[in-house]
TIRO-2110 file (N, C-alpha, C; in Angstrom, 1 decimal):
// TIRO-2110
0.1, 2.6, 18.3, N, 1, A
-0.5, 1.4, 17.7, CA, 1, A
-0.3, 1.5, 16.1, C, 1, A
-0.6, 2.7, 15.6, N, 2, A
-0.5, 2.9, 14.1, CA, 2, A
0.9, 2.7, 13.7, C, 2, A
1.9, 3.2, 14.4, N, 3, A
3.3, 3.1, 14.0, CA, 3, A
3.7, 1.6, 14.0, C, 3, A
3.3, 0.9, 15.0, N, 4, A
3.6, -0.6, 15.0, CA, 4, A
2.9, -1.3, 13.9, C, 4, A
1.7, -0.9, 13.6, N, 5, A
0.9, -1.6, 12.5, CA, 5, A
1.6, -1.3, 11.2, C, 5, A
2.0, -0.1, 10.9, N, 6, A
2.7, 0.3, 9.7, CA, 6, A
4.0, -0.5, 9.5, C, 6, A
4.8, -0.5, 10.6, N, 7, A
6.1, -1.1, 10.5, CA, 7, A
6.0, -2.7, 10.4, C, 7, A
5.1, -3.3, 11.1, N, 8, A
5.0, -4.7, 11.0, CA, 8, A
4.4, -5.2, 9.7, C, 8, A
3.4, -4.5, 9.2, N, 9, A
2.8, -4.9, 7.9, CA, 9, A
3.8, -4.5, 6.8, C, 9, A
4.5, -3.4, 7.0, N, 10, A
5.5, -3.0, 5.9, CA, 10, A
6.5, -4.1, 5.7, C, 10, A
6.9, -4.8, 6.7, N, 11, A
7.9, -5.9, 6.6, CA, 11, A
7.3, -7.0, 5.7, C, 11, A
6.1, -7.3, 5.9, N, 12, A
5.5, -8.4, 5.1, CA, 12, A
5.2, -7.9, 3.7, C, 12, A
4.8, -6.7, 3.5, N, 13, A
4.5, -6.2, 2.2, CA, 13, A
5.8, -6.1, 1.4, C, 13, A
6.9, -5.6, 2.1, N, 14, A
8.2, -5.5, 1.4, CA, 14, A
8.7, -6.9, 1.0, C, 14, A
8.5, -7.9, 1.8, N, 15, A
8.9, -9.2, 1.4, CA, 15, A
8.2, -9.7, 0.2, C, 15, A
6.9, -9.5, 0.1, N, 16, A
6.1, -9.8, -1.1, CA, 16, A
6.6, -9.1, -2.3, C, 16, A
6.9, -7.8, -2.2, N, 17, A
7.4, -7.0, -3.3, CA, 17, A
8.7, -7.4, -3.8, C, 17, A
9.6, -7.8, -2.8, N, 18, A
10.9, -8.3, -3.2, CA, 18, A
10.8, -9.6, -4.0, C, 18, A
9.9, -10.5, -3.6, N, 19, A
9.7, -11.8, -4.3, CA, 19, A
9.1, -11.5, -5.7, C, 19, A
8.1, -10.6, -5.8, N, 20, A
7.6, -10.2, -7.1, CA, 20, A
8.6, -9.7, -8.0, C, 20, A
9.5, -8.8, -7.5, N, 21, A
10.6, -8.3, -8.3, CA, 21, A
11.5, -9.4, -8.7, C, 21, A
11.6, -10.4, -7.9, N, 22, A
12.5, -11.5, -8.3, CA, 22, A
11.9, -12.5, -9.2, C, 22, A
10.6, -12.3, -9.6, N, 23, A
9.9, -13.1, -10.6, CA, 23, A
8.9, -14.1, -10.0, C, 23, A
8.8, -14.2, -8.7, N, 24, A
7.9, -15.1, -8.1, CA, 24, A
6.4, -14.6, -8.4, C, 24, A
5.5, -15.6, -8.5, N, 25, A
4.1, -15.2, -8.8, CA, 25, A
3.2, -16.1, -8.0, C, 25, A
3.3, -16.1, -6.7, N, 26, A
2.5, -16.9, -5.9, CA, 26, A
1.1, -16.4, -5.9, C, 26, A
0.1, -17.3, -5.9, N, 27, A
-1.3, -16.8, -6.0, CA, 27, A
-1.7, -16.2, -4.7, C, 27, A
-1.0, -16.4, -3.6, N, 28, A
-1.4, -15.8, -2.3, CA, 28, A
-0.9, -14.3, -2.2, C, 28, A
-0.1, -13.8, -3.1, N, 29, A
0.5, -12.5, -2.9, CA, 29, A
-0.6, -11.4, -2.9, C, 29, A
-1.6, -11.4, -3.8, N, 30, A
-2.7, -10.4, -3.7, CA, 30, A
-3.4, -10.4, -2.4, C, 30, A
-3.7, -11.6, -1.9, N, 31, A
-4.4, -11.7, -0.6, CA, 31, A
-3.5, -11.1, 0.5, C, 31, A
-2.2, -11.5, 0.5, N, 32, A
-1.3, -11.0, 1.6, CA, 32, A
-1.3, -9.5, 1.6, C, 32, A
-1.1, -8.9, 0.4, N, 33, A
-1.1, -7.4, 0.3, CA, 33, A
-2.4, -6.8, 0.8, C, 33, A
-3.5, -7.4, 0.3, N, 34, A
-4.8, -6.9, 0.7, CA, 34, A
-4.9, -6.9, 2.2, C, 34, A
-4.6, -8.0, 2.8, N, 35, A
-4.7, -8.1, 4.3, CA, 35, A
-3.8, -7.1, 5.0, C, 35, A
-2.6, -6.9, 4.6, N, 36, A
-1.7, -6.0, 5.2, CA, 36, A
-2.2, -4.5, 5.1, C, 36, A
-2.6, -4.2, 3.9, N, 37, A
-3.1, -2.8, 3.7, CA, 37, A
-4.4, -2.6, 4.4, C, 37, A
-5.3, -3.6, 4.5, N, 38, A
-6.5, -3.5, 5.3, CA, 38, A
-6.2, -3.3, 6.8, C, 38, A
-5.2, -3.9, 7.3, N, 39, A
-4.9, -3.7, 8.7, CA, 39, A
-4.4, -2.3, 9.0, C, 39, A
-3.5, -1.8, 8.1, N, 40, A
-3.0, -0.4, 8.2, CA, 40, A
-4.2, 0.5, 8.1, C, 40, A
-5.1, 0.3, 7.1, N, 41, A
-6.2, 1.2, 6.9, CA, 41, A
-7.1, 1.2, 8.2, C, 41, A
-7.4, 0.1, 8.7, N, 42, A
-8.2, 0.0, 9.9, CA, 42, A
-7.6, 0.8, 11.1, C, 42, A
-6.3, 0.5, 11.3, N, 43, A
-5.6, 1.2, 12.4, CA, 43, A
-5.5, 2.7, 12.2, C, 43, A
-5.4, 3.2, 11.0, N, 44, A
-5.4, 4.6, 10.7, CA, 44, A
-6.8, 5.2, 11.0, C, 44, A
-7.8, 4.5, 10.7, N, 45, A
-9.2, 5.0, 11.0, CA, 45, A
-9.4, 5.0, 12.5, C, 45, A
-8.9, 4.0, 13.2, N, 46, A
-9.0, 4.0, 14.7, CA, 46, A
-8.4, 5.2, 15.4, C, 46, A
-7.3, 5.7, 14.9, N, 47, A
-6.7, 6.8, 15.5, CA, 47, A
-7.1, 8.2, 14.8, C, 47, A
-8.1, 8.1, 13.9, N, 48, A
-8.7, 9.3, 13.3, CA, 48, A
-8.0, 9.8, 12.1, C, 48, A
-7.1, 9.1, 11.5, N, 49, A
-6.4, 9.5, 10.3, CA, 49, A
-7.1, 9.0, 9.1, C, 49, A
-8.3, 9.6, 8.8, N, 50, A
-9.2, 9.1, 7.7, CA, 50, A
-8.6, 9.3, 6.3, C, 50, A
-7.9, 10.4, 6.1, N, 51, A
-7.2, 10.6, 4.8, CA, 51, A
-6.2, 9.6, 4.6, C, 51, A
-5.3, 9.3, 5.5, N, 52, A
-4.3, 8.2, 5.4, CA, 52, A
-5.0, 6.9, 5.1, C, 52, A
-6.1, 6.6, 5.9, N, 53, A
-6.8, 5.4, 5.7, CA, 53, A
-7.4, 5.3, 4.3, C, 53, A
-7.9, 6.4, 3.7, N, 54, A
-8.4, 6.4, 2.4, CA, 54, A
-7.3, 6.0, 1.3, C, 54, A
-6.2, 6.6, 1.6, N, 55, A
-5.0, 6.3, 0.7, CA, 55, A
-4.6, 4.9, 0.7, C, 55, A
-4.5, 4.3, 1.9, N, 56, A
-4.2, 2.9, 2.1, CA, 56, A
-5.3, 2.0, 1.5, C, 56, A
-6.5, 2.5, 1.6, N, 57, A
-7.6, 1.7, 1.0, CA, 57, A
-7.5, 1.6, -0.5, C, 57, A
-7.0, 2.6, -1.1, N, 58, A
-6.7, 2.6, -2.5, CA, 58, A
-5.6, 1.5, -2.8, C, 58, A
-4.6, 1.5, -2.0, N, 59, A
-3.6, 0.5, -2.2, CA, 59, A
-4.2, -0.9, -2.0, C, 59, A
-5.0, -1.1, -1.1, N, 60, A
-5.7, -2.3, -0.8, CA, 60, A
-6.5, -2.8, -2.0, C, 60, A
-7.3, -1.9, -2.6, N, 61, A
-8.1, -2.2, -3.8, CA, 61, A
-7.2, -2.6, -5.0, C, 61, A
-6.1, -1.9, -5.2, N, 62, A
-5.2, -2.1, -6.3, CA, 62, A
-4.5, -3.4, -6.2, C, 62, A
-4.2, -3.9, -4.9, N, 63, A
-3.4, -5.1, -4.7, CA, 63, A
-4.0, -6.3, -5.4, C, 63, A
-5.2, -6.3, -5.7, N, 64, A
-5.8, -7.5, -6.3, CA, 64, A
-5.3, -7.8, -7.7, C, 64, A
-4.7, -6.7, -8.3, N, 65, A
-4.2, -6.9, -9.7, CA, 65, A
-2.7, -7.0, -9.7, C, 65, A
-2.0, -7.2, -8.6, N, 66, A
-0.6, -7.3, -8.6, CA, 66, A
0.0, -8.4, -9.4, C, 66, A
-0.7, -9.4, -9.7, N, 67, A
-0.2, -10.5, -10.6, CA, 67, A
-0.6, -10.3, -12.0, C, 67, A
-1.4, -9.3, -12.3, N, 68, A
-1.7, -9.0, -13.7, CA, 68, A
-0.5, -8.6, -14.5, C, 68, A
-0.3, -9.3, -15.7, N, 69, A
0.9, -9.1, -16.5, CA, 69, A
1.0, -7.6, -16.9, C, 69, A
-0.1, -6.9, -17.2, N, 70, A
0.0, -5.5, -17.6, CA, 70, A
0.2, -4.6, -16.4, C, 70, A
-0.6, -4.7, -15.4, N, 71, A
-0.6, -3.8, -14.3, CA, 71, A
0.4, -4.1, -13.2, C, 71, A
0.7, -5.4, -13.1, N, 72, A
1.6, -5.8, -12.0, CA, 72, A
2.9, -5.1, -11.8, C, 72, A
3.7, -5.0, -12.8, N, 73, A
5.0, -4.4, -12.6, CA, 73, A
4.9, -2.9, -12.2, C, 73, A
4.0, -2.2, -12.7, N, 74, A
3.8, -0.8, -12.3, CA, 74, A
3.3, -0.8, -10.8, C, 74, A
2.4, -1.7, -10.5, N, 75, A
1.9, -1.7, -9.1, CA, 75, A
3.0, -2.0, -8.1, C, 75, A
3.9, -3.0, -8.5, N, 76, A
5.0, -3.3, -7.6, CA, 76, A
5.8, -2.0, -7.3, C, 76, A
6.1, -1.3, -8.3, N, 77, A
6.9, -0.1, -8.2, CA, 77, A
6.1, 1.0, -7.3, C, 77, A
4.8, 1.1, -7.6, N, 78, A
4.0, 2.0, -6.9, CA, 78, A
3.9, 1.6, -5.4, C, 78, A
3.7, 0.3, -5.1, N, 79, A
3.7, -0.1, -3.8, CA, 79, A
5.0, 0.1, -3.0, C, 79, A
6.1, 0.0, -3.8, N, 80, A
7.4, 0.2, -3.2, CA, 80, A
7.5, 1.7, -2.7, C, 80, A
7.1, 2.6, -3.6, N, 81, A
7.0, 4.0, -3.2, CA, 81, A
6.1, 4.3, -2.1, C, 81, A
4.9, 3.6, -2.1, N, 82, A
4.0, 3.7, -1.0, CA, 82, A
4.5, 3.3, 0.3, C, 82, A
5.3, 2.2, 0.3, N, 83, A
5.9, 1.7, 1.6, CA, 83, A
6.9, 2.7, 2.1, C, 83, A
7.7, 3.4, 1.2, N, 84, A
8.6, 4.4, 1.6, CA, 84, A
7.8, 5.6, 2.3, C, 84, A
6.7, 5.9, 1.7, N, 85, A
5.9, 7.0, 2.2, CA, 85, A
5.3, 6.6, 3.5, C, 85, A
4.8, 5.4, 3.7, N, 86, A
4.3, 5.0, 4.9, CA, 86, A
5.3, 4.9, 6.0, C, 86, A
6.5, 4.6, 5.7, N, 87, A
7.6, 4.6, 6.6, CA, 87, A
7.9, 6.0, 7.2, C, 87, A
7.8, 7.0, 6.2, N, 88, A
8.0, 8.4, 6.7, CA, 88, A
6.8, 8.8, 7.6, C, 88, A
5.6, 8.3, 7.2, N, 89, A
4.4, 8.6, 8.0, CA, 89, A
4.6, 8.1, 9.5, C, 89, A
5.1, 6.8, 9.6, N, 90, A
5.3, 6.2, 10.9, CA, 90, A
6.3, 7.0, 11.7, C, 90, A
7.4, 7.4, 11.0, N, 91, A
8.5, 8.2, 11.7, CA, 91, A
7.9, 9.5, 12.2, C, 91, A
7.1, 10.2, 11.4, N, 92, A
6.5, 11.5, 11.8, CA, 92, A
5.5, 11.3, 12.9, C, 92, A
4.7, 10.3, 12.8, N, 93, A
3.7, 10.1, 13.9, CA, 93, A
4.4, 9.8, 15.2, C, 93, A
5.4, 9.0, 15.1, N, 94, A
6.2, 8.6, 16.3, CA, 94, A
6.8, 9.8, 16.9, C, 94, A
7.2, 10.8, 16.1, N, 95, A
7.9, 12.0, 16.6, CA, 95, A
6.9, 13.1, 16.9, C, 95, A
5.6, 12.8, 16.7, N, 96, A
4.5, 13.8, 17.0, CA, 96, A
4.4, 14.9, 15.9, C, 96, A
5.0, 14.6, 14.8, N, 97, A
5.0, 15.6, 13.7, CA, 97, A
3.8, 15.3, 12.7, C, 97, A
3.3, 16.4, 12.1, N, 98, A
2.3, 16.2, 11.0, CA, 98, A
3.0, 15.8, 9.8, C, 98, A
2.4, 14.9, 9.0, N, 99, A
3.0, 14.4, 7.8, CA, 99, A
2.1, 14.8, 6.6, C, 99, A
2.6, 15.4, 5.6, N, 100, A
1.9, 15.8, 4.4, CA, 100, A
2.1, 14.6, 3.4, C, 100, A
1.1, 13.9, 3.0, N, 101, A
1.3, 12.8, 2.1, CA, 101, A
1.7, 13.3, 0.7, C, 101, A
2.6, 12.5, 0.1, N, 102, A
3.0, 12.8, -1.2, CA, 102, A
1.9, 12.7, -2.2, C, 102, A
1.5, 13.9, -2.8, N, 103, A
0.4, 14.0, -3.7, CA, 103, A
0.5, 13.1, -4.9, C, 103, A
1.6, 12.9, -5.4, N, 104, A
1.8, 12.1, -6.6, CA, 104, A
1.5, 10.6, -6.3, C, 104, A
2.0, 10.2, -5.1, N, 105, A
1.7, 8.8, -4.7, CA, 105, A
0.2, 8.6, -4.5, C, 105, A
-0.4, 9.6, -3.8, N, 106, A
-1.8, 9.5, -3.5, CA, 106, A
-2.6, 9.4, -4.8, C, 106, A
-2.3, 10.3, -5.8, N, 107, A
-3.1, 10.2, -7.0, CA, 107, A
-2.8, 8.9, -7.8, C, 107, A
-1.6, 8.5, -7.8, N, 108, A
-1.3, 7.2, -8.5, CA, 108, A
-2.1, 6.0, -7.9, C, 108, A
-2.2, 6.0, -6.6, N, 109, A
-2.9, 5.0, -5.9, CA, 109, A
-4.4, 5.1, -6.2, C, 109, A
-4.9, 6.3, -6.2, N, 110, A
-6.3, 6.4, -6.5, CA, 110, A
-6.7, 5.9, -8.0, C, 110, A
-5.8, 6.2, -8.9, N, 111, A
-6.0, 5.8, -10.3, CA, 111, A
-5.9, 4.2, -10.3, C, 111, A
-4.9, 3.7, -9.6, N, 112, A
-4.7, 2.2, -9.6, CA, 112, A
-5.8, 1.5, -9.0, C, 112, A
-6.5, 2.1, -8.1, N, 113, A
-7.6, 1.4, -7.4, CA, 113, A
-8.9, 1.4, -8.2, C, 113, A
-9.0, 2.2, -9.2, N, 114, A
-10.2, 2.2, -10.0, CA, 114, A
-10.4, 0.9, -10.8, C, 114, A
-11.6, 0.4, -11.0, N, 115, A
-11.8, -0.8, -11.8, CA, 115, A
-11.3, -0.6, -13.2, C, 115, A
-10.8, -1.6, -13.7, N, 116, A
-10.2, -1.6, -15.1, CA, 116, A
-11.4, -1.9, -16.1, C, 116, A
-11.2, -1.3, -17.3, N, 117, A
-12.2, -1.6, -18.4, CA, 117, A
-11.6, -2.8, -19.2, C, 117, A
-12.4, -3.3, -20.1, N, 118, A
-11.9, -4.5, -20.9, CA, 118, A
-10.7, -4.0, -21.8, C, 118, A
-10.7, -2.8, -22.2, N, 119, A
-9.7, -2.3, -23.1, CA, 119, A
-8.3, -2.1, -22.4, C, 119, A
-8.3, -2.0, -21.1, N, 120, A
-7.1, -1.7, -20.4, CA, 120, A
-6.3, -3.0, -20.2, C, 120, A
END
């Protein structure tokens, strides 16, 4: 179930990221990303992968700022890296292997999910 969830939501997330990289700025993009990340988060919790769910929850929280002129470009790059990592997670889960999450991506997502101050 989790593998299917990651792969199907990854397609939609990657489409949004491609469009953002191409200069599109649809108001629905943050909602789409939030919905997809929320689904992956939920499915990770259902199978007992709470650490993975927490990491995806950080991506979900950060997705609200994807259209922000300051944060958006960095978030698009971070989400692209995140999707590569989630693809590796899906491959490893499918093969019954344990996956060690990339610590750099995990930390970047945690920082990105924190509320911004007025100065930022």
